Each structure stands twice: as structure tokens, then as C-alpha cells.
N, C-alpha and C positions, 0 to 999 in steps of 0.2 A: 902785139905790144900790151894791150889792155888786159888780156887774160893770161899773160905769161906767168903770173904769180899763182901759187897754189890758193885755192879757195879756202877762206877761213870757215865758211859755212855754206852749205847748199840746202835751201828750203825746198821740200817736196810737198806737192798737194796731191793727195791720193783720191782715186774714185771712191764712191761710197762702198762698193763691193769690188774687191780686187779682180775677181774672176768673171766680171759681168760679160766679157766677150765670149766666154765659152759655157757659162752656166745657163740653165733655163729658168728665168725669173720673170714673172709678170709684175712689173713695177706699178702698174695701174696709174691713177691720176695724181700721184703724190707730187709730181713736179709740174702739173698743168698750169699753175698760176705763178711760176717763177721763170726767169729768163733761161736758166741752165737746164740741162737734160736730166734724165733720171739718175745719172751717175754723179750729179751735183759737182760739176767741174768748175764752178765758180769759186775761186779761193778767197779767203777772208782779206779784206782791205788792210787789216793790221799787219799782214806779212810785208807789204810794201813799205809801211812806215818803219818797221823794224829794220828792213834791209837798208833803207835810206839812212837811218840813224847810224847803223854800223859802218856804212861806207864813208859817211862824213867824219867818222872817227878813225879812218885809215884801214879798215878791214875790207876784205875782198869777198863779195857775196854774189850768189846766183840763186834765182828762183826757177824751178822747173815744174810746170803744171802738168804732172803726169796724167791726171784724169783727162785733160784736154787732148794730150798727145795720144793716149790710148783710144780715145773716142774718135779722133780724127783719122787715125791710120791703124788698120788691123795688123799691119806689119811692125808697128812700133813695139819694141821689146824693153819694158821697164827694167828687167833684171840686167840686161846688157848695158843699159844706161848707167845703172848703179855700179856695176862691176868696173867700168872704165873710169869712174870719177874717184878722186882721192882728196876730199876736203878734210880739214881738221875736225870738223863737227858736222853731223847731219842733223837737220831739223825738219820735223813733220808736224803740220798743224792738225790738231784734233779739236777744232773749235765747235763744230756741229757734230753731235753724236752719230748721225747716220754715216759718218766717215770712219767709224771705229774698225770695221772689217778691213778696209783698204789701208788705213794708216798702220795698223799692226802688221799687215802683210808686208808692207814696204820696210818696216823696221826689221822684220825677220830676214828679208833679202839683204839688207845692209849688213847685218851681223853675219850672214852666211859668207859674204865676200870681204867684209872689213871688220872682223871680230874685235879689233882693238880700237876702232874709231867710235867715239861716244855718239849716242843718239839722244837728241833733245826733242821733247814734245811740249806743246803749249796750246792755249785756247780755253774757252769756257768749259768744255767737256773734260779736257785734260785737267783743268783746275779742280773740277768737282770730284773726279775719280783719281786724283793724284796718288793717293796712298795705295790703291790697287794697281795703278799703272806702273809705278816705280818697282813693283815686285816682279814685273815682266822681265825676263832675262835680256830682252832685246832693247830695253829702255834704260838709259843711264841718268837722264835729267828730265824733270818736269818743271817748267816755269809757270807760276800761277798768277792769276789776276787778269785784268782787262787792258793794262798798259805796261807792257813788258819790254819796251825799247831799252830802258836803262838796265834792268836786270840781265837781259841777254848780252848786252855789251860787256857788262862786268864779268859775266860768266865766261865769255869767249876770251876776254883779255887774260883772265886768270888761268884758263885752260892752256892757252898758248904759252904763258910764262911759267906754268907748273906751280902756281900758287894755291894755297888752301881755299876752299870754297865756303867755309863757314860764314863769311861776311856777305855773300851774295843774297840780296833780298828776294823773297818770293820763290826761292828755289827748293825743290824736293830732290834729293840726290842719294846715290849709294856710295859708301866708302869702299875701299879696296877689299875689305872683308865681307862685303855684301850688306852690311848694316845700313839702315835707312836713316837719313837725317832730313828733318823738315825745318828749313829756315823760316823765320817769321815773314809773314806777308805784310810788308811795310811800305812797299812802293805803290802808293795809290794817289797819283797826282790829282790835284784839284782843278786842273784845266788842261785843255788840249792845244795849247798855243805853240807847241814846238813846230818849227817849219817843216818837219818831216811827216806831218799828218795832214792829209794823205800824201802819198809819194808818187805822183805821176811822173815826176822828173826821173826818179830811179827806174821805173819801168821803161821809159823811153830811152834812157841812157844804156840800159842793158841790151837793147836791140842791136846797137852797133858795137857794143862792148863784146858781146858773144856771137854776133852775126846770126841771131836766132830770134824770130818773132814768135814762133809757136810755143816756146817755153813760158811766155808770160801772157798769152791771150786768155782773158778771163772766162769766156764761155763760147760755145760752138759757133754762134753766128755774130760774134762781136764785131768782126771786120765789116759786116754789112750794116749792123745796127749797134754802133759803139756807145751804148749808154755809159755815162759816167756818174759818179756820186761825190757828194761832199758830206763829210761826217760832222754833224753839229755837236754830238755828245756821246759819251760812254756812260751807261747807267740809265735809269728811268725813274720817273716820279709816279708811274702807274703800276698797279700790282695785279695784272691779269693772271688768273689762276693757272693757265696752261703755258705760260711763257717763261722760258729760261732766261730771258732778258728783263724780267720783271724787277720791281724794286726789291722784293724779298730775295730773289735769286742773286742779284748783284751784291746785296749785303752779305749773304751767306757764302757765296763762292769767291767774291773778289774783295770783300771787306769794304765795299763802297757804300757809304751811308747816304750820299746824294750824288746826282749826276755831275760829271765834269764836262764843261762846255768848251767849245772852240769859239773864240771871240768873233763877232761879226766882221771885224777887220781881216782876220785870218781867213775866214770863210770866203770873203770877196777876193782875196789873193788866189784862193783855189779856183774860183769862178774865172778869174782873168786868165789863169794858166790853161784851163780847159778850153775856153773859147778860142785860144790861139790855134788849137789843132783839131777842133771838132765843132760841127754844127748840131750834133746829136743832143738829146735831152740830158739835162743835169738833174739828177735825183737828189733831193735834200733829205737826208736820213734823219728821222725823228721829226716830231711836230715842233715847229719853231716856238710855239707858245709855251713849251715845257721849260724854256729858259726864262720865262717871264715877259711881260709886256715890253719893258725897256729893251731887252735883248732882241725880240722880234721886230720892234719898231726900228731899231738901229740897223739891223741887217737889211730890212726892206728899203730903208732910206738909201743905204749904200748901193744896193742892187739897182735901184732906179737910176742912179748916176751912171751906171755901166751901159745902159741901153742895150742889153745883151739880146742877141737874136735867138739864142738857144731856147728851146722849151724848158721852162723851170717846172719841175714836178714836186709838189709839196704833199706831205703826209698830214692827215687830220686824225689825231687820236680821239677827238671828241668833237661835237658840233661846233661850228664857227658862226659868229654873227655877221651881219651885213657889213659892219665896219671893217672886220678883218679881211673878208673876201674882197672888199673894195681896195684895201691896202695891197693885196696880192696883185690885183689887176693894175694898180697904179705903178707898182714896182717892176713888174715883169711884162715885157712886150707880148710874151706868150706863156700861159701857165696852165697846168693841169693839176688835178688833185687825186689823192688816193685815200679811201676810207674803208677800214675793216669793220663792217657793221656786224658781222658774224651771224646775227639772227634778227628776226622781226620782233622777238619777244623782249620787252624791256626788263622783265624780271630775270630772264636767263642772262642777259647782258650784265645785269647787276651782280648776279651770282658769280659770273666769270671775272668780275673785277673791272669790267668795261664801264664806259660812261652810263650812269644811271639816269637817263633822260627819256623823255617821251619820243615816240616816233614823229610827232609833230615838230619837235625841235630838229630832228634829222632832216625832215622834209623841207623845213625852212632853210637849212644849210644848202641843200641841193638846189632849191629854187634861187637862192642868192648866187650860187656858183654859176648857174645857167644864165641868170640875168646879167652877170658881170663878165661874160665872155670866156668862161672857163672852156678851154678847148676839149677837155676830156676829163671825165670823172669816173674813176674805177671804184666799184663797190664790191666788197668780198663777203660772201656768206660761207659758213663752215658747217661741216657735219662731224659730230663727235664731241660737242660741247658738254660741259657738266649738266647732267639731268635732262639732256635734250632727247626727245623721242622722234620716231620716224614721222609722226603726224606733225610735230613742230617743224621739222625740216621742210615738209611739203607746204606748210603754211608760210614758211619763209619764202618759198618760191612763188606763192601767190602774192606776197608782198613785193617781191622783186618785179613781178608783172605789173603791179600797180605803179611802182616807181618809174618803170620804163614807159608805161602808158601816160602817166601824168607829166613827166619831165624829160623823157629821153627819146621821143619819137624822131628827133633830128640826128640820132646816132652818136651824140656826144657822151652818153652814159654807157659804160661797159659794166655788166654785172657778171660775176663769176661765183661758182660754188665749188668747194674742194674739201676733202677730208682732213681731219687732224691726223697727219701721218708724216713719216712713219712712226715717230716717237712723241710721247708726252715728255716735255723737256725736263731733264734733271735740274733740281734747284727750284723749279716752279712750285707754287703753293700746292697744286694738285698732285705733283709727284711726291712731295714731302708728306702730304696728308691725303692720300687718294680717297679714302672712304668719305671724308668730309665733302668731297666734290663728286661723289657718285662713281668712282672708278675702282678697279682692281688692277694692280700692276702685274704684268706677265714677266717682267724683268726688273731686277734691282741693281745688279752688278754690271760692270763693264763687259765682262765675259758673256753674261747672259744676253746682253744687247748684241754683241758680236755674233752669237749663235743665231739670234732671231734673223739677222740679215742673210743667213744661208737658206732660209725658207724660200719656197717657190712662188708664193703669191703675196701681194701686198697686205692682204688681210691677215695672213699668218705672221707677217713681219711686225705688225703693230705691237707696241710694248704695253698696251693697256686694254682693258675690257670696260666698257661702259655698262653700268648696272641697268641703264634704261634702254640700251641698244646693243645687244650682243654683237660680236665681231662680224659674223656673216650678214646679220641684218644691217650693220653699219655699211658694209661693202655694197649690198644691194640698194640701200637707201641712197648712197652717193651716186650710183649710176642712174637710178630713177629720178633723183632730183635734177641731175644734169640734163637728162632727157626732157624733163618738164620745162626747164629753163630754155632749152633750145626751141621747144614748141612755142613758148611765149614770144621769143624773139622772131620766130617765123610768122606767127599770127599778127604781130605788130609791124611787120614789114622791115624788121631790122636784120633779117637773115633771109636770103633767097630760098626758094623751094629746093633748088639743087643743093645748096650748101647745107640746109637743114636736113635733107635726106641723107647726104653723105655723112654728116656728123652723127645723126641718129643711128645709122648703120654701124659706125665705128663704136658707139656706146654698146649697141647690141652685141657686136663681135667681141668686145672686151669682156662684157659680162658673161657671155657664153663660154669664152675661153677660160675665164676665171673659174667658172663652175666645173669645167672639164679638168682643170689642173687640181682643183680641190678634191675631185673624185680620184684622180691619179695618186694623190698624196695618201689616200686612205688604203691603198693596196698594201696588204701585209707583207707579201714576199718582197724583200729588199731589191732583188735583181729585177723583178717584174715592175716594181714601182719606179726604179731608175729608168728603165726602158720606156715606160709610159710617159714619164715627165720629159725625157729627152726627145720623144717623138713630137712633142708640142713646141720644140725650140723655135722653129721657123715662124710658127704662128705668133709666138710670144715676141719674137724680134720684130715682126711686122707691126703688132699693136704698140709695142714700146716706142717705135719710131714715129708714131703719130700722136697728135694732140687734139683733144676735144676743142680747145681754144687755140686759134692760130698763134704760132710763135711770135709773129709781129705784134700781137696784142700787147706784149709785155716789154718790147724793146724798141718800138718805133712809134713815136708820137709825131715826128715830122713827116712831111710829104716827100722829102728827097731820099732817093734810094741810097746814094753814096754820101755819107755824112761826115767823113773825115776831110780835113783841109790840107791838100798836098803842099801848097806853098807855106802854110803855117807850120806844118810838120818839118819841112826842110829848114826853115828858119830856126825853129826850136832845136832841131838836131844839131845844127851848126853851132848854136850856143852851148848845147850840152856836150858837144865834142870837146870844147875847151875846158868845160867844167870837169869832164872825165880826165883830161890831161892833168889838171891840177890835183885831182884825187889820186891818180896813178902815182904822181910824184910823192904824195903823202904816204901812200902804201909802201913805196920803195924805201922811203926814209924810215918808216917804222921797222923795216927789216934789218937796218944797220946795227 
């Protein structure tokens, strides 16, 4: 009954590289500090809010996470899936640039089997490269900006009714003669208080609407560790040089002059919904303080009233004082923190646009967090920062040892190091003016980035060269820094001898394989080169399947293995069943 009507739109989430199941690629540590795998199967949360907005307006929507389906089952055939579906419009997210290869491959498959059905693309990367993207024969529409719920609804309504598209805000499109039209980017809402952001109700309704859970699972181990998020803002007040979500990037790409916030009251509604079906951590996206003291105070006051059992995970964009840490402790029964420190060097942090403060201020934050019962504090260091050298990276690992020794011997502090990979973000200050930040770009266009993703090793995929750390040196430095961090954890008793040996051997294996693949790529004879790379496929698959940091490091704060609430899910699904009945009636009435 629920899916008897034709879909108005099907959203597809592509793997980063379409042929990842058959190509020989060493992805390296580019995904070691995120929940998803190297194919980046986690789809943008914005897809669900768009889907919910469309369905509330009487349209029929489906999301298919093809990256997850392809990763989960070697037998899953995305082309067969596309061939049997017949929506009015196909939509593909190209939010993060590493998806350009997979996204364009899916667009080509759609046009192969449904040449007359329009293809829509959107997201930050689509917005940045919209003029190049619209010239692709497989792409008909590009919707630009960070809040496209309204423009997508207007576009689909006009497409279904055969109306002109000149009035659709934020839209780049092709006329029948192939000429390109760029409509003004005027839909830039100043708040995120629409009830469809985020849209867990949609994802849960779609499970019984289409009798398919796999299509909407966000990442490979989500059913074991179902982390959820609440979105506090779109946009940013900080201007990190390497970030595509920086203040400058949002202004340039999305015409957003200041962040748009979701009110504390709306955020608490999101929290209430999540706690009905999950015991898992709730990740608060963005630093609450970015919205100002009144904003943060109000949210934490409301959170305290909820007495929520879920772990609340907060981001710190810069050091926090004792008062703020105490507020977090008072508001949340269980709380953890994440802080991207990037480097031990205050001057490098300042150059990168990060907080220009002393290490003493950072250590005071860590001490306050530990003293106030923070369950876990994640600290991230990075390789590939502007003007960073190998020696500087190693000095950062010495500083990591000091932090663990001084504050983290009880295991509550987790320290990670990862490369700036695979791409320096388009729209970021460093991408727009690379020489100012010590970089040379290896790719400028969308097509150049797509081609980079066909290379065999992660060092070859990088879209930048650091003037202070050439690509191969950056690769080796990343492995060596990780090994040094493992040795520190082992020495301090934070990692067993067995685990440290196993992890160190994995690093050695990965670095050795990377060097072998780099040598294979240098073979001049094309056939011999292909055979040499193909011979390493099983080794690459084995290394790609493992992580230097345990998967659970990034998705499991709680002690319970199974973190979903069966009774809460049943109750919510029962409620959503009747909600779907109401929406189904609305959809049928729209067809009259």
C-alpha cells in the first residue's frame, strides 16, 4: 500500500570509488578516525531532512545507501537496482568531494537505463563545482547551498507539473537546447528550526514503508553501535585554512554570511526522539559556544531537565574554562568531549586558523574535563597541516605522550593521528590560495579529482603537495607517527603488549605494501604494470579491512553491546505507522 505510488525521487548515496570491490586500491589510514569505512558509506544527514520535507508536502521519496549495500554484500548489483526503479527524478549527493567518482558513475548508469529521467545532484562539492558539473551529459540539475529542502521541493513540484524552472532558487540547470541557466542562490535560511531537521522519523518510517532496513543504514556497524547526531548549525564562525566547512567556504559556496542555528528547544525535541529508540551516544555537531553563551546556557539547562541516560558527546572548537565544563557535567548524566588539537605547535595552529592559544590553556581544559567526570576525551592530531614538517609531527607525538602521561593514565583520554586526506577541501582558504599556506594543488577541477581517485595508493590520491613535506614523505611520516603513538600507549600501559604488537605489525604491513604498490605503479609497460598491481589485490583488501584504531573507538562510548531499545522502537514504529497512513492519503490526494 505505502509504496504503490511511483517515487517522485530516489536519493542514492554512492561509494567514494564505484569500482572499489574489483579495483586494487590501498586506501591507507584516510578513514581511521571516522565511523565509516574507506568507501565513506555514511550519507549526509541533510538527505533525510530533504526527504522528510518532501514527504510532508505529499511527495513519495526513497533513500538507497548504495555504498552500504555494496559494502555489505558482494552480490549486490547497483546497476540492476537502478534499472528496475522508475522515479520521476533521481538525486545523488555529492556533498564530500571523495564521492565524485562514485557519484558520477551512478549518474552514468541512470542515464544508460533511464535516459529521459532527470538527474539532480547537490551538496557542498556539487555547489562549488556546479558550473562544471552541469556540463556533464549525465547531470540535469544541481541544487546549490547548505539548506536545499525548499528548493528541491519547488523543483520536483515544477518538474511533475511541467512548469518553467526559472523561479527555482539555488538551481543550476540545462534547458532543452543544452544551454545552462544559473538561478540566483537566494534560499539561505537564517535558522534551522524546521521540524524536519534532522529527520529520524523519516528514516524509521521508511523501514516499514519499503520493508528494507539496509537502504538507510548509515554505516557498516551502525546496528551494533547506532551513534546518532543532532545538528546545531549550518555554517561556522571559525576560518580553518583546510576546512571546506569554514567561514570563508560557507560564504563563497553557500552565500552564508553567518551560521544558522537550530534553537535549543528544537534540539531538545531531537534528543527526546532519539532517546525513545536508542541508548547509544548522541553526538552534538559543532561547538555549542559557537551560538553564544545564551544559546549554550539554554540548551544545557533544557538538557538537564531531560535526565537523559545516553552519553552526550560535545565538540570543543577551542579550549573551555572550568565553568563551561562544569555546566556540561551538570546538564548531562554522562558526557564525553572531542577536541581537534591538530598539532602541539601554537603557531601552526594559528596559521591554520585554529585557536591561537597556549598549550597551557589546552592542558587546563583537559584537566578540568578529567576532574569533572568526563567519560572520554578524544584528541586528534593531523599530518599535512600548512608548513608542518616531519619533525613537527614527531614533536606532536611527544606532546601526545605527555598529555597521556599527565592526564590520561586511567584510559579516559583517546589520542589519534591521521593524515589530511584524501583531499584539501574546495572552498577552504588553502584550496583557494594554496601558496599562502604552503601547498601546491595537484587537482583543480572536478574531473581532475575524479581521476585522482582511480590511483592505486592513498598518497597518489592526495589532491595537494605540501611544500614542507612531499607526498611520499607525508605518507611515511603518517605511518611512523602512528607507530610512535602506539609505542607511547604501550609504554604507559594504555595498550597491552599483544595489542601493541598486532597494531605495529599492521602499520609495518601497510607501509610495506604501500611501497610495493608505489613501485608497481612505476612500471612503464602498461600490461605489466596492471598485472603487478592486480597481484597485490588480496594484500590490499586485507590491509583495507583493518584499522590502526579499533572501530569501536569511534562509535561506542557506552558499555552496552546492543544499544537500540526494542520496546521503544516498536512504540515509535506504531506511532509512525499512523503517520505514514496520513501521509499516504496526502500523496493519493495530490494525484487527483
